[in-house]
C-alpha positions in Angstrom: 292.6 152.0 243.6 288.9 151.0 242.1 288.1 151.1 246.1 290.6 154.4 247.3 288.4 156.2 245.1 285.7 154.8 246.4 286.8 155.8 249.4 287.5 158.5 248.3 285.1 159.7 247.8 283.0 159.2 249.9 285.0 161.4 252.4 285.8 164.3 249.8 281.6 164.0 249.4 281.3 164.4 253.8 282.9 167.1 253.5 281.7 169.0 250.5 278.1 168.1 251.7 276.8 171.7 251.8 277.8 172.6 249.1 276.6 169.8 247.0 272.7 171.0 248.3 273.3 173.8 247.8 274.6 172.6 243.9 271.8 170.4 243.6 269.2 173.9 244.9 271.2 175.5 241.9 270.4 173.0 239.0 267.3 171.6 240.0 266.0 175.6 240.0 267.6 176.3 236.4 266.6 173.0 235.2 263.2 172.8 236.8 261.8 176.8 236.7 263.5 178.7 234.4 263.2 175.5 232.2 259.5 176.0 232.7 260.0 179.9 232.9 261.1 179.8 228.7 258.2 176.9 227.5 260.9 174.2 227.3 261.4 170.9 228.1 262.9 170.4 231.5 264.4 166.9 230.8 265.8 167.4 227.4 268.7 168.8 230.0 269.1 165.7 231.4 269.7 164.2 228.2 272.6 166.6 227.6 274.1 166.6 231.3 274.4 163.1 230.9 276.7 163.6 227.5 278.9 166.0 229.5 279.2 163.6 231.9 280.7 160.7 229.8 282.8 163.3 227.6 284.6 164.6 231.4 284.3 161.2 232.5 286.3 160.3 228.3 283.3 157.3 227.9 282.6 159.5 224.7 283.5 162.8 223.8 281.9 165.7 223.4 283.2 168.5 223.9 280.8 170.7 222.0 278.4 169.5 224.0 279.5 171.3 227.6 280.1 174.3 225.4 275.8 174.7 225.2 275.7 173.7 228.3 277.6 175.6 230.2 276.2 178.7 227.9 272.1 177.8 228.1 270.2 179.1 230.2 268.5 176.2 231.7 271.4 175.4 233.3 274.2 176.2 236.0 277.5 175.2 235.0 278.6 176.6 239.0 275.8 174.4 240.1 277.4 170.8 238.3 280.5 171.9 239.2 279.4 172.0 243.3 277.2 168.3 242.7 279.7 166.8 240.4 283.0 167.3 241.4 282.8 164.1 244.3 282.5 162.2 241.1 285.4 164.0 239.5 287.4 162.8 241.9 286.7 159.0 242.0 287.3 158.9 238.5 290.4 161.0 238.3 292.0 158.2 241.2 290.3 155.4 238.9 289.0 155.8 235.2 285.0 155.6 234.5 285.1 152.7 232.2 281.3 151.9 230.0 280.2 149.3 230.9 277.9 148.4 227.7 274.6 145.8 229.1 275.3 147.5 233.3 273.0 150.2 232.7 270.5 150.8 236.3 267.2 152.0 236.1 267.7 154.5 239.6 271.5 156.1 237.4 268.4 157.8 234.9 269.6 161.1 235.1 273.5 160.3 233.0 274.5 156.4 233.3 271.5 156.4 230.4 271.6 159.5 228.1 274.9 158.6 228.4 276.1 155.3 227.4 272.6 154.8 225.3 274.1 158.3 223.2 277.0 154.8 222.4 274.5 153.1 221.2 273.4 155.6 218.8 276.9 156.9 217.9 278.1 152.9 216.0 274.3 152.9 214.7 275.0 156.3 213.2 279.0 155.8 212.1 278.1 152.8 210.5 275.0 154.3 208.0 276.8 157.6 207.5 278.2 157.0 204.2 275.3 155.6 202.7 272.4 158.0 203.4 272.1 162.3 203.1 270.4 162.9 205.0 270.0 163.5 208.3 267.0 164.3 210.8 267.0 165.1 214.4 263.8 164.1 215.3 262.7 166.2 218.9 265.8 167.3 218.9 266.4 169.0 221.9 269.8 169.9 222.8 272.1 167.4 220.7 274.7 168.3 218.8 276.0 165.5 215.9 274.9 167.5 213.8 277.9 169.9 215.2 280.0 167.8 215.5 282.1 165.0 213.1 278.9 164.4 211.7 279.5 167.6 210.4 282.3 166.2 208.6 280.3 164.2 206.6 278.5 165.0 203.3 274.9 165.2 204.3 272.7 167.7 204.9 271.2 168.2 207.9 267.8 168.9 209.4 266.4 169.5 213.6 262.5 169.4 214.3 261.6 170.5 217.9 259.6 173.7 219.0 259.7 177.1 218.2 260.6 178.1 222.5 263.5 175.2 222.4 264.9 176.1 219.4 264.9 179.4 219.8 266.9 178.9 223.3 269.5 176.8 221.7 270.1 178.9 218.2 271.0 181.8 220.4 273.2 179.2 223.1 274.9 178.1 219.8 276.0 182.0 219.5 276.6 182.7 222.7 278.7 179.3 222.7 280.8 180.1 219.4 279.3 176.9 218.2 278.7 177.4 213.8 275.3 176.1 212.5 275.2 178.0 209.5 274.6 174.0 207.6 271.8 173.3 209.6 268.3 173.9 209.5 265.7 174.3 212.2 262.0 173.3 211.3 260.3 174.8 214.7 257.8 172.1 215.1 255.2 171.3 217.4 254.3 167.3 216.7 251.0 166.8 218.8 248.6 169.7 215.7 251.1 170.0 213.2 252.3 168.3 209.9 256.1 167.9 211.0 256.8 166.2 206.8 255.2 169.3 205.4 257.1 171.7 207.2 260.2 169.0 207.1 259.7 169.2 203.1 259.7 172.7 202.8 263.1 173.4 204.3 264.2 171.7 201.9 264.0 167.8 203.0 263.6 165.5 199.1 262.0 162.8 200.6 263.7 160.9 196.8 267.2 160.2 198.9 268.3 158.3 201.5 268.4 159.7 204.8 268.8 158.9 208.9 266.4 159.9 211.0 267.4 160.1 214.4 264.6 160.5 218.0 265.8 159.8 220.7 265.1 159.8 224.0 260.9 160.4 222.8 259.1 157.7 222.5 258.7 157.4 225.9 257.0 160.7 227.1 254.4 160.1 224.1 251.4 157.6 223.7 251.3 154.9 221.6 249.4 155.6 219.4 250.6 158.1 218.6 254.4 156.0 218.7 253.3 154.2 215.9 252.1 157.3 214.2 254.6 158.9 213.8 256.1 155.6 212.8 253.6 154.9 209.7 254.8 159.0 208.8 258.3 158.9 208.3 258.7 155.8 207.4 255.7 157.3 204.0 257.9 160.5 203.7 261.6 158.5 203.4 262.9 156.5 200.2 264.0 153.4 199.9 267.1 152.5 201.7 266.1 154.5 204.8 267.1 153.8 208.2 265.5 155.5 212.0 267.0 155.1 214.5 265.2 155.2 218.1 264.6 153.5 221.8 262.6 152.2 223.5 262.0 151.7 227.6 261.6 149.1 229.5 257.5 149.5 231.2 259.6 150.2 234.8 259.9 153.4 234.0 255.9 154.2 234.3 256.6 153.4 237.6 259.5 155.8 238.4 257.7 160.0 240.0 260.3 162.0 240.6 259.8 163.0 237.5 256.4 164.3 237.0 258.4 167.6 239.0 258.8 168.5 234.9 255.4 167.4 233.8 257.2 165.9 231.4 255.9 161.9 232.0 255.9 158.3 230.7 253.6 156.7 228.7 255.1 153.8 226.1 256.8 151.2 226.7 257.6 147.3 226.7 257.4 144.9 228.4 261.8 143.3 228.6 261.1 141.1 231.3 261.4 138.1 229.1 262.2 137.8 226.3 263.1 140.5 225.5 264.4 140.4 221.7 261.9 138.6 220.6 259.4 142.1 221.9 260.9 143.9 220.4 260.7 142.5 217.6 257.0 142.4 217.0 256.9 145.2 217.6 258.7 146.3 214.9 257.3 143.3 212.7 254.1 144.0 214.3 254.6 148.2 212.2 256.1 145.9 208.9 259.4 147.8 209.0 263.0 145.7 209.9 265.0 145.8 212.6 268.8 146.3 212.6 271.3 146.3 214.5 270.2 147.0 219.3 271.5 147.1 221.6 269.7 146.5 224.8 271.0 148.4 227.8 270.9 146.7 231.4 270.6 143.3 229.9 273.5 141.9 232.0 271.9 143.2 235.7 268.8 141.0 237.2 267.3 143.1 238.7 264.5 142.7 236.4 266.4 142.4 232.8 267.5 144.7 230.2 265.5 148.8 231.0 265.3 150.0 227.5 266.7 149.0 223.5 267.9 151.6 221.1 267.6 150.2 217.5 268.3 150.4 213.6 264.9 150.6 212.3 264.8 149.5 208.4 263.6 151.5 206.1 
């Protein structure tokens, strides 16, 4: 069935090509032009799109991300389906499987955001009953605070730029998704002291917390990454945890991201002894490494492309 599905995909893709091109144009306009006009991150939408795709294909349950995507002014559900329909047909015939460790650098848009979310979910599930506060750094369009995690006895905080928060709240309203349990903290990480605004929003540094920092470090300088890690460490209680991701140096070679003016900066060299490199970085900040999941490590093209890791604070 796998090869039948592939053949059908090729045929449908050829027949559907004119519509797929229209879909790509619509998506590009919405993601790039509209995002720029509204002053919000274009790459945040790519991460959300990966989660929507994963939900449709049955890789990761996340119905709320689909509802938010459909409501966002920077997204187009019509464009999405014009582009995605041939792939959908393929995996209706031969269901998609989550293949741990087989994420590729070239499948940046969907494979990596979808896969890393699965790894983040595993760590969050393990830690959710050990903490009382859930803090999302650079939250973007992350929807974990609104799904099953909402049923946990946690206090939720989301930090991001004011424009992004505004668009997200308006879209949550449009999608009829309750957000009354979430404290939104408007912050410009480059110019403001985020921890001061977080505490003013009700955060208690004496309570165990989980800091979620997903898909952000790649866009920062090494100095800013280390600075933020130190700041988190200084404003948490013992037993807290940070969950974040780091990427291989090959990401800095990707040129297409220049279209969004969001360049890749901080990376690690995972081409050899990836685990040792990760441990050395965590140790350099006097922290302890918990669970970690390397992406792409089962492929031969240069080793792991990134890692999702639990850091014990």
